[in-house]
VOMAR-18896 format. One record per residue: residue in three letters; z, y, x of N, C-alpha, C in turn. Coordinates in steps of 0.001 Angstrom, whole numbers, plus 500000, padded with zeros to 6 digits. Layout:
<sites>
ALAZYXZYXZYX/...
</sites>
This chain:
<sites>
UNK462078401743174610461871401480175600460615401594176452/UNK460723402269177771459246402325178184460028401893179807/UNK458306400767179918458980399596180278456963399169180965/UNK456697398572182427455658398779182298454944397562181696/UNK453468397906182074452606396873181225452618395803181404/UNK452258394615180782452687393244180868451975393094182519/UNK450611393230182935449738393174184007451358393770185107/UNK451966394472185273452211395008185919453400394114186475/UNK453926392938185938455429392650185816454946391921187102/UNK456126391697187633456116390238188960457090389366188703/UNK458097389888188372459753389213187550460964389775187023/UNK461506388820185748462491389292185475463331389134185771/UNK464547389437186426465834388948187048467304389147186909/UNK467830388519186091469603388890185336470440389581186708/UNK470981390403186970471739391635187906473165391690186970/UNK474144391459188029475279392062188012475684393568188093/UNK475903394872187499476422396185187361477646396202187458/UNK477982397943187734479151398778187630479110398384185902/UNK477683398353185124477985398659184058477563396763183034/UNK478223396093184338477236394616183163476096393858183456/UNK475977393235182611474325392376182598473654393600183104/UNK472366393482183395470987394248183933470771393104183747/UNK469788393847183904467480393068184527466956394252185831/UNK466696393512186542466282393911187542464994393001187788/UNK463757394493188001462838394764187221461796394821188511/UNK460832393149188664459873393624189789458517393798189779/UNK458018394666190176456516394921190271455663395014191038/UNK454566394185190227452916393917191621452782394695192508/UNK452933396331192064452747397499193221454061397193194434/UNK454841396366194722455773396544195367457441396665195139/UNK457316397845194860458625398336193581459386397716192988/UNK460693397937192627461196397302191856462284398367191601/UNK463552398448190584464436398426190097465355398321188441/UNK466780398966188573467306397844187855467786398693186174/UNK467424398561184837467531398314183806468978397938183229/UNK469784398829183006471298398148181932470623397797180816/UNK469725396594180128469541395611179677469550394506179394/UNK469672393330179000470244392076179955468782391727179660/UNK468605390498180056466505390081180538466532389445178726/UNK467739388747177963467058388664176873466560389894175815/UNK466870391233176116466500392298175243464999392495176080/UNK465534392373176985464092392644177359462534391934177355/UNK462910390329177419462288389480176529461740389328174880/UNK462881390027173840462748390345172747461528391508172950/UNK462115392569173691461100393382173414459687393472174243/UNK459484392109175095458263392461175934457480391855174326/UNK458017390510173951457414389610172850457302391047171615/UNK458012391835171235458050392797169672456448393335170500/UNK456423394366171081455643395343171950454128394400171627/UNK453722393259171719453219392294171478452455391923169985/UNK453395392064169576453710391384168343453146390306167851/UNK454154388792169402454697388523168787455488387803168898/UNK455692386071168321457579386009168357457506385389168779/UNK458699385314169920459196385069171038460026382791170198/UNK459918382787169287460328381316168666458833380454168664/UNK457574381155168431457184380286167817455989380469169953/UNK457268381479171116455909380980171940456644379516172618/UNK458165380353172374458509378696173140457879377720172261/UNK457794377350171370457844376066171005455847376191171193/UNK454189376935171343453768376065172060453983375619172906/UNK455103376578173641454757376318175662455595374461175520/UNK456284374283175065457028373083174352456440372085173895/UNK455343372233173426453984371387172619453227371450174101/UNK453181372049174688452021372397175948451750371354176936/UNK453279371611177448454441370698178433454811369566178131/UNK454837369223177422456103368459176675457244368176176943/UNK457653369533176939459244369678178028459743370115176760/UNK461094370016177048462066370528175745462808372378175906/UNK463841371905177723463830373061177964462862373799179048/UNK463387375079179490462826375604180590461881375922180614/UNK460534375798179863459521376578179357458832377408180290/UNK458218377938180384456967379310180734456906380185179200/UNK456910381283179148457297381778178145456037382800177949/UNK454698382441177370453384382837177891453341384475176521/UNK453682385126177426453673386376175917451623386769176266/UNK451288387290176681449492386927176658449089386641178592/UNK447879386343178637446859386277180128447725386635180989/UNK447744387498181103448337388287182070450338388666182057/UNK450735387976181108452173387746181420452878386070181410/UNK452649385167181745453350383909181727454505384060182503/UNK455595383848181950456393383876182616457908382670183377/UNK457362382600184675458368380914184222459632380950184697/UNK460441380613184412461581380641184049462331380078185459/UNK463236380412186438464245379232187535465334379842187654/UNK466103379198187659467733379312188199467738380548189499/UNK468309381873188795468214382861190251469594383025190157/UNK470509382859189720472153382459189886473250381933189539/UNK474252382104189651475393381251189240476277381804188132/UNK476909381947186551477332382433186429478514382816186756/UNK479201384103186613480430384555187013481077384303185605/UNK481058383956184876481391383894183726480723382755182050/UNK481259381930180923480717380652180472480080381591179884/UNK478160381775178941477716382396178701476680383349179026/UNK476991383354180635476431384724181889474614383855181794/UNK473760384723181723472486384445182069472302384190183096/UNK471814383151183979471385382289185231469193382378185490/UNK469249382427184327467368382152184551467215383048184440/UNK465940383904186156465246384556186286463732383789185488/UNK462475384803185978461176384560185569460403385462186497/UNK459238384664186316458399385171187033456814385162187289/UNK456338386214186588454438385809186487453986384871187417/UNK453867383729186611452818383011187355451080383520186985/UNK450819384217185773449229384703185820449488386128187297/UNK450423386235187550450202387458188646449950386626190427/UNK450666384888189855450392384627191510451556384533192572/UNK451523383210191438453179382949192854453549382245193595/UNK453489381716195132453954380806196071454693380343196234/UNK455425379266196520456714378655196776456519378718198801/UNK457804378645198330458486378549200261459819377759200133/UNK459613376945201185461117376294201538461742376982202290/UNK462426377556203251463361378733203827464821378788203333/UNK464931377225204413466760377873203860466753377276202308/UNK466383376984202180466032377002200166464882376766199481/UNK464903377564198322463302377741197768463443379579197606/UNK462522380088198055461939380998197974460394380973197144/UNK460319382025196325459437382523195521458715383657196218/UNK457590383584196352457057384738197365456170385042195663/UNK455994386127195510455314387075194025453575387732194618/UNK453577387805193744451819389291194079452233390539194799/UNK453423390850194524454246392452195015454969391866195847/UNK454777390965197137455501390669198107457288390425198008/UNK457503390242197207458938389924196332459578388574197131/UNK460291388585197329461359387608197616462560386540196746/UNK462249386387196146462806385177195350463611384079195563/UNK464943384056195091465391382832195983465580381483194478/UNK465026380877194557465376380017193477466693379230194212/UNK467607378832193078468742378036193231467996376408192931/UNK467156376393191808466687374663191942466389374152193495/UNK465760372482193590465094371958194728464193372639194873/UNK463207372586195599461589372818195713461176372019194799/UNK461234370597195030460290370113193623460378370641192637/UNK461877370649192145462097371459190075461267372765190422/UNK461636373327191472460680374588191089458996374471191616/UNK458406373679192316457312372671192373456532372467190651/UNK457773371683190083457496371218188483457029372394187463/UNK457592373085188410458257374079186734456931375676186957/UNK456314375460188004455460376110189105453987375601188046/UNK454122374459188056452892373776188329452196374003186506/UNK453385373903185808453762373828184371453156375517184167/UNK453841376865184588453856377763184019452006377993184431/UNK450975377485185613449823377789186121449561376776185403/UNK449242376097184475448992374721183344448989375778182024/UNK449784376270181814449714377170180505449259378844180629/UNK448894378780181881447951380378182120446982380132182329/UNK446716378712182837444487378509182263444676377880181477/UNK444906377880181047444662377489178954444130378698177846/UNK445624379401178514445490380920177663443788381691179187/UNK443948381356179819442032382130179942440762381548179594/UNK441155379749179403440419379180178765440136379768176966/UNK441166380020176145441199380380174933440784381864174958/UNK440541382789176143440098383985176400438728383976176592/UNK438138382953177756437062382916177350435939382384177006/UNK436613381374175731436095381319174748435819382735173662/UNK437097383249173409437307384275172786436141385357173196/UNK435902385607174284434538386530174871433281385955174527/UNK433633385098174718431671384204174381431533384367173407/UNK432147383545172296432291383884170784431752385469170228/UNK432608386811170784432117388346170623430984388278171617/UNK430739387573172051429401387973172876427976387608172105/UNK427684386311171755427134385675170425427607386231169737/UNK427870387143168926427734387544167751427145388754167684/UNK427022389798169055426121390682168964424831390300170478/UNK424970389622170326423757388783170673423244388736171855/UNK424576389127172505424644389279174391424229388028174944/UNK424317386681174029424066385713175184423466385151174034/UNK422373383986174084421608383255173681422582382033173702/
</sites>
């Protein structure tokens, strides 16, 4: 699958098309397109390409947030996917959760419901109340900060190894 780099992804949202379930990909440069695979397949691919176990990522996130459901998916420090309720299912088993990249910067706006404003200028409607959406955003930002701290520690350790920092 030819797919954008993690840092380029703004949001991934399930969508119904004539061919069935698909994924709407929103990018940070403001562009977007639809691919004819499910969001679940896209998430598996992103984890696979990063050599990550998606189940373990979900477990780590649950340990960090102390919540069991709808936790952020921390693929790396440039892609922390916060789930949100994006659509109503047409039939049982349909994916209803989309996800936005908290690492790219997301804001919440109340405008006749709940809007997520992404770094790429996309406006995505959440079917959750603003309070619920903000709670999930806070969790995602917390995980994002944790990943940045881990990255900072790695960089500092490496700099000390090469003698650049005393």
